[in-house]
Backbone as JSON, one array per atom type, in Angstrom:
{
  "sequence": "MENHIKFMKEAIKEARQGLKEGGIPIGSVLVKEGKIIGRGHNKRIQKKSAILHAEMACLEDAGRLKAQDYKKCVIYSTLSPCDMCTGAILLYKIPVIVIGENRTFKGPEGYSKKRGVKIINLGMRECSRMMAEFIARKPRLWNEDIGK",
  "N": [[-2.79, 16.56, 8.64], [-1.82, 17.6, 6.3], [0.76, 16.55, 6.01], [0.07, 13.88, 5.6], [-1.11, 13.97, 3.06], [1.09, 14.83, 1.56], [2.88, 12.61, 1.79], [1.23, 10.63, 0.72], [1.1, 11.45, -1.89], [3.62, 10.71, -2.75], [3.37, 7.95, -2.61], [1.49, 7.66, -4.62], [3.04, 8.4, -6.82], [4.65, 6.15, -6.92], [2.69, 4.22, -7.54], [1.99, 5.05, -10.11], [4.4, 4.6, -11.41], [4.48, 1.82, -11.3], [2.31, 1.22, -12.98], [3.26, 2.31, -15.38], [5.28, 0.5, -15.88], [3.85, -1.64, -16.68], [2.46, -2.93, -14.77], [0.3, -3.33, -11.86], [-1.42, -0.53, -10.63], [-0.6, 0.33, -7.76], [0.74, 1.92, -4.97], [3.2, 2.5, -2.37], [4.57, 3.92, 0.62], [6.88, 3.93, 3.31], [7.13, 5.57, 6.31], [9.14, 7.0, 8.72], [9.29, 8.88, 11.54], [8.74, 11.24, 10.09], [10.21, 10.96, 7.75], [10.75, 9.43, 4.63], [11.49, 6.06, 4.48], [11.28, 3.82, 3.02], [10.05, 2.64, -0.1], [7.7, 1.54, -2.57], [6.11, -0.31, -5.21], [3.42, -2.21, -6.64], [4.67, -5.14, -7.92], [4.07, -7.57, -8.99], [3.42, -8.49, -11.58], [5.57, -7.54, -13.18], [7.85, -8.77, -11.99], [7.07, -11.37, -11.93], [6.06, -12.36, -9.55], [4.68, -13.84, -6.63], [4.14, -12.46, -4.34], [4.83, -9.72, -4.31], [3.26, -7.27, -3.62], [2.42, -3.76, -3.34], [2.85, -2.79, -0.66], [4.43, -4.82, 0.39], [6.69, -4.71, -1.27], [7.53, -2.18, -0.54], [8.17, -2.52, 2.2], [10.28, -4.33, 1.87], [12.06, -2.68, 0.51], [12.67, -0.86, 2.49], [14.3, -2.35, 4.07], [15.91, -4.41, 6.6], [14.7, -3.78, 9.71], [14.76, -2.79, 13.18], [12.56, -4.0, 15.72], [11.53, -1.97, 17.35], [11.8, 0.21, 15.63], [9.88, -0.13, 13.57], [7.61, 0.34, 15.06], [7.55, 3.07, 15.18], [6.69, 3.94, 12.81], [4.7, 4.92, 9.94], [2.68, 3.54, 7.51], [1.93, 4.15, 4.15], [-0.47, 3.65, 1.69], [-1.8, 3.46, -1.56], [-4.09, 2.07, -1.82], [-6.44, 0.17, 0.11], [-4.87, -2.13, 2.21], [-4.4, -5.61, 1.46], [-5.15, -8.96, 2.72], [-2.63, -10.32, 2.95], [-0.73, -8.21, 2.98], [-1.65, -6.77, 5.14], [-1.15, -8.63, 7.12], [1.68, -8.51, 7.27], [2.01, -5.89, 8.13], [0.77, -6.04, 10.62], [2.41, -7.99, 11.83], [4.86, -6.63, 12.13], [4.04, -4.66, 13.73], [3.32, -2.05, 12.91], [1.94, 0.98, 13.61], [0.14, 2.73, 12.27], [-1.85, 3.03, 9.38], [-2.17, 4.72, 6.43], [-4.46, 5.2, 3.98], [-5.09, 5.65, 0.5], [-7.54, 5.14, -0.72], [-10.54, 3.13, -0.34], [-12.62, 2.25, -1.86], [-12.56, 0.8, -4.28], [-11.37, -1.51, -3.47], [-11.45, -3.18, -0.4], [-9.56, -4.08, 2.18], [-8.88, -6.16, 5.1], [-9.75, -4.17, 7.16], [-11.24, -3.79, 9.5], [-10.29, -5.91, 11.14], [-7.63, -5.13, 11.42], [-8.01, -2.77, 12.91], [-9.09, -3.86, 15.25], [-6.86, -5.05, 16.18], [-5.41, -2.93, 17.05], [-4.42, -1.09, 15.24], [-4.3, 2.07, 13.78], [-6.34, 3.44, 11.31], [-6.34, 5.58, 8.61], [-8.29, 6.91, 6.22], [-7.94, 8.56, 3.31], [-9.6, 8.9, 1.16], [-9.13, 9.58, -1.58], [-9.86, 10.81, -4.74], [-8.19, 10.6, -6.95], [-6.73, 8.26, -6.48], [-8.82, 6.36, -6.44], [-9.81, 6.66, -9.07], [-7.6, 5.92, -10.63], [-7.35, 3.19, -9.94], [-9.91, 2.18, -10.64], [-9.97, 2.6, -13.4], [-7.85, 0.95, -14.17], [-8.86, -1.58, -13.36], [-11.1, -1.81, -15.0], [-9.88, -1.98, -17.5], [-8.17, -4.19, -17.26], [-9.38, -6.61, -15.98], [-8.87, -9.35, -15.48], [-6.14, -9.52, -14.63], [-6.34, -7.97, -12.35], [-8.11, -9.49, -10.75], [-6.54, -11.74, -10.35], [-4.55, -10.63, -8.79], [-5.82, -10.08, -6.4], [-6.53, -12.56, -5.59], [-8.76, -13.86, -6.7]],
  "CA": [[-3.37, 16.09, 7.38], [-0.99, 18.06, 5.23], [1.84, 15.54, 5.83], [-0.51, 12.66, 5.01], [-1.28, 14.22, 1.62], [2.43, 14.87, 0.99], [3.4, 11.28, 1.67], [0.39, 9.87, -0.2], [1.51, 11.8, -3.27], [4.78, 9.89, -3.05], [2.81, 6.6, -2.89], [0.85, 7.76, -5.95], [4.14, 8.33, -7.77], [5.02, 4.72, -6.99], [1.64, 3.56, -8.27], [2.13, 5.44, -11.52], [5.59, 3.92, -11.91], [4.07, 0.44, -11.52], [1.46, 1.21, -14.17], [4.15, 2.56, -16.52], [6.03, -0.73, -16.08], [2.92, -2.69, -17.11], [1.92, -3.6, -13.57], [-0.93, -2.87, -11.2], [-1.08, 0.78, -10.07], [-0.72, 0.5, -6.33], [2.03, 2.33, -4.47], [3.3, 2.57, -0.91], [5.79, 4.43, 1.23], [7.03, 3.75, 4.76], [7.64, 6.83, 6.87], [9.57, 6.95, 10.13], [9.6, 10.19, 12.09], [8.65, 12.3, 9.08], [11.13, 10.72, 6.62], [10.51, 8.18, 3.88], [12.62, 5.11, 4.6], [11.06, 2.74, 2.06], [9.02, 2.92, -1.1], [7.53, 0.42, -3.44], [4.86, -0.42, -5.97], [3.08, -3.58, -6.97], [5.57, -5.67, -8.94], [3.75, -8.97, -9.24], [3.5, -8.77, -13.02], [6.9, -7.27, -13.67], [8.82, -9.73, -11.43], [6.45, -12.7, -11.9], [6.11, -12.65, -8.11], [3.42, -14.18, -5.92], [3.97, -11.66, -3.11], [5.29, -8.32, -4.36], [2.29, -6.17, -3.58], [3.11, -2.47, -3.07], [3.3, -2.7, 0.74], [5.53, -5.81, 0.59], [7.85, -4.13, -1.93], [7.94, -1.07, 0.3], [8.86, -3.04, 3.39], [11.55, -4.89, 1.39], [12.95, -1.55, 0.21], [13.13, -0.27, 3.79], [15.35, -3.21, 4.64], [15.7, -5.0, 7.89], [14.63, -2.77, 10.79], [14.53, -3.3, 14.53], [11.16, -4.0, 16.08], [11.13, -0.64, 17.85], [11.73, 1.16, 14.52], [8.6, -0.29, 12.93], [6.59, 0.94, 15.93], [7.6, 4.52, 14.99], [6.42, 4.15, 11.39], [3.38, 5.01, 9.3], [2.73, 3.04, 6.12], [0.98, 4.77, 3.24], [-0.78, 2.82, 0.51], [-2.84, 4.08, -2.38], [-5.28, 1.23, -1.73], [-6.56, -0.55, 1.35], [-4.03, -3.32, 2.16], [-5.04, -6.94, 1.4], [-4.85, -9.83, 3.85], [-1.2, -10.59, 3.04], [0.0, -6.99, 3.39], [-2.11, -6.5, 6.51], [-0.41, -9.53, 8.0], [3.04, -7.98, 7.46], [1.88, -4.68, 8.92], [0.5, -6.48, 11.99], [3.6, -8.69, 12.33], [5.87, -5.65, 12.51], [3.39, -3.7, 14.68], [3.28, -0.67, 12.41], [0.72, 1.42, 14.3], [-0.8, 3.56, 11.5], [-1.94, 2.84, 7.94], [-2.92, 5.78, 5.75], [-4.8, 4.65, 2.66], [-5.62, 6.6, -0.47], [-8.97, 4.88, -0.93], [-10.95, 1.73, -0.14], [-13.84, 1.98, -2.61], [-12.38, -0.23, -5.29], [-11.03, -2.7, -2.74], [-11.32, -2.97, 1.02], [-8.91, -5.19, 2.91], [-9.43, -6.45, 6.45], [-9.53, -2.97, 7.98], [-11.83, -4.06, 10.83], [-9.37, -6.76, 11.87], [-6.48, -4.24, 11.79], [-8.45, -1.88, 13.98], [-9.21, -4.7, 16.47], [-5.5, -5.35, 16.63], [-4.82, -1.7, 17.54], [-3.86, -0.25, 14.17], [-5.12, 3.23, 13.41], [-6.45, 3.53, 9.86], [-6.82, 6.86, 8.11], [-8.66, 6.8, 4.8], [-7.99, 9.89, 2.7], [-10.66, 8.92, 0.14], [-8.67, 10.41, -2.72], [-10.42, 10.48, -6.05], [-7.11, 10.26, -7.84], [-6.42, 6.86, -6.24], [-9.99, 5.59, -6.91], [-9.89, 6.72, -10.52], [-6.51, 5.13, -11.2], [-7.66, 1.77, -9.8], [-11.12, 1.86, -11.41], [-9.6, 2.53, -14.83], [-7.07, -0.28, -14.37], [-9.71, -2.74, -13.21], [-11.93, -1.88, -16.19], [-9.03, -2.38, -18.63], [-7.49, -5.49, -17.05], [-10.02, -7.3, -14.85], [-8.26, -10.63, -15.16], [-4.96, -9.23, -13.85], [-6.77, -7.48, -11.03], [-8.64, -10.61, -9.96], [-5.4, -12.56, -9.96], [-3.82, -9.91, -7.75], [-6.57, -10.16, -5.13], [-6.79, -13.96, -5.3], [-10.08, -14.32, -7.17]],
  "C": [[-2.47, 16.47, 6.21], [0.13, 17.08, 4.94], [1.28, 14.27, 5.2], [-0.66, 12.84, 3.49], [0.09, 14.2, 0.92], [2.97, 13.45, 0.78], [2.56, 10.4, 0.75], [0.73, 10.2, -1.66], [2.75, 11.02, -3.68], [4.34, 8.45, -3.36], [2.16, 6.58, -4.26], [1.93, 7.74, -7.05], [4.58, 6.89, -8.0], [3.98, 3.96, -7.8], [1.74, 3.82, -9.76], [3.32, 4.75, -12.18], [5.23, 2.44, -12.21], [3.21, 0.31, -12.79], [2.31, 1.39, -15.42], [4.96, 1.29, -16.89], [5.17, -1.89, -16.57], [2.31, -3.46, -15.96], [0.65, -2.96, -13.06], [-0.62, -1.58, -10.44], [-1.42, 0.97, -8.59], [0.67, 0.86, -5.81], [2.0, 2.5, -2.95], [4.6, 3.23, -0.53], [5.73, 4.16, 2.73], [7.73, 4.97, 5.33], [7.94, 6.62, 8.34], [9.98, 8.35, 10.54], [9.71, 11.25, 11.02], [9.55, 12.13, 7.85], [10.75, 9.38, 5.94], [11.71, 7.29, 3.97], [12.44, 3.9, 3.68], [9.95, 3.13, 1.11], [8.89, 1.69, -2.01], [6.21, 0.51, -4.2], [4.66, -1.89, -6.31], [3.96, -4.04, -8.13], [5.28, -7.13, -9.29], [3.89, -9.36, -10.71], [4.94, -8.66, -13.5], [7.92, -8.34, -13.23], [8.3, -11.15, -11.42], [6.46, -13.23, -10.46], [4.72, -12.97, -7.58], [3.13, -13.18, -4.8], [4.32, -10.17, -3.21], [4.16, -7.31, -4.57], [3.06, -4.9, -3.19], [3.67, -2.41, -1.64], [4.47, -3.64, 1.01], [6.8, -5.28, -0.05], [8.4, -2.98, -1.13], [8.71, -1.51, 1.54], [10.21, -3.64, 3.02], [12.53, -3.76, 1.13], [13.5, -0.9, 1.48], [14.24, -1.08, 4.43], [14.99, -3.7, 6.02], [15.78, -3.91, 8.98], [14.48, -3.5, 12.13], [13.05, -3.16, 14.84], [10.69, -2.62, 16.55], [11.07, 0.4, 16.75], [10.4, 1.05, 13.83], [7.5, 0.38, 13.74], [6.56, 2.46, 15.82], [7.21, 4.92, 13.56], [4.93, 4.35, 11.07], [3.58, 4.44, 7.92], [1.61, 3.67, 5.33], [0.77, 3.82, 2.08], [-1.88, 3.46, -0.25], [-4.13, 3.31, -2.31], [-5.25, 0.5, -0.41], [-5.75, -1.87, 1.28], [-4.86, -4.63, 2.22], [-4.68, -7.74, 2.67], [-3.34, -10.05, 4.05], [-0.42, -9.37, 3.57], [-0.41, -6.59, 4.79], [-1.37, -7.36, 7.48], [0.99, -9.02, 8.28], [2.98, -6.73, 8.36], [1.63, -5.02, 10.41], [1.72, -7.17, 12.61], [4.64, -7.71, 12.87], [5.33, -4.55, 13.38], [3.53, -2.25, 14.22], [1.94, -0.1, 12.87], [-0.3, 2.19, 13.46], [-0.7, 3.2, 10.02], [-2.74, 3.99, 7.42], [-3.17, 5.25, 4.33], [-5.39, 5.76, 1.76], [-7.09, 6.42, -0.71], [-9.26, 3.42, -0.64], [-12.27, 1.46, -0.86], [-13.7, 0.86, -3.63], [-11.98, -1.57, -4.67], [-10.87, -2.37, -1.28], [-10.75, -4.21, 1.66], [-9.52, -5.35, 4.28], [-9.18, -5.29, 7.45], [-10.1, -3.16, 9.41], [-10.9, -4.9, 11.71], [-8.16, -5.96, 12.32], [-6.83, -3.37, 12.97], [-8.56, -2.65, 15.31], [-7.85, -5.01, 17.05], [-4.71, -4.07, 17.01], [-4.24, -0.77, 16.51], [-4.83, 0.9, 13.87], [-5.14, 3.32, 11.87], [-7.02, 4.9, 9.49], [-7.05, 6.72, 6.62], [-8.8, 8.21, 4.24], [-9.07, 10.02, 1.64], [-10.32, 9.74, -1.07], [-9.2, 9.91, -4.03], [-9.33, 10.01, -7.02], [-6.76, 8.78, -7.7], [-7.58, 5.99, -6.75], [-10.04, 5.53, -8.42], [-8.81, 5.84, -11.16], [-6.84, 3.63, -11.11], [-8.85, 1.36, -10.64], [-10.81, 1.74, -12.89], [-8.78, 1.31, -15.09], [-7.96, -1.51, -14.33], [-10.6, -2.92, -14.44], [-11.13, -2.37, -17.4], [-8.47, -3.77, -18.48], [-8.1, -6.25, -15.87], [-9.38, -8.62, -14.47], [-7.02, -10.48, -14.3], [-5.32, -8.81, -12.41], [-7.28, -8.63, -10.18], [-7.53, -11.53, -9.52], [-4.69, -11.92, -8.77], [-4.51, -10.04, -6.41], [-7.01, -11.61, -4.82], [-8.17, -14.45, -5.68], [-9.97, -15.31, -8.26]]
}
């Protein structure tokens, strides 16, 4: 559990960076064998992107990996991954997702579990608070991000 907290704190740093840039405060890191190999934060607003959620930016940052490398990874996200990000996680067969919280938004976690992905929810107040404050301040941006 200690390592999960350590890596989630890195994802939180990414989320804060996204917020500082005027974006949505969601962060992610990809860890392989105890080492961060990719990091990212939601950049949809900053880059005028349709797809740069935190997990997608993180996977892009990690670069092109071999299939067997992804199978040795854990992806950390401050928020439960959405349908799009879940699809990428499933495509690359990343076996574990550690999420900071899923109270403000819950992606298709049941589907991920049915597909064999282990999900660990840390239920971190810091992550919930950051998202709840953002959603209250910028509901239109949030709804756009989740396709509402």
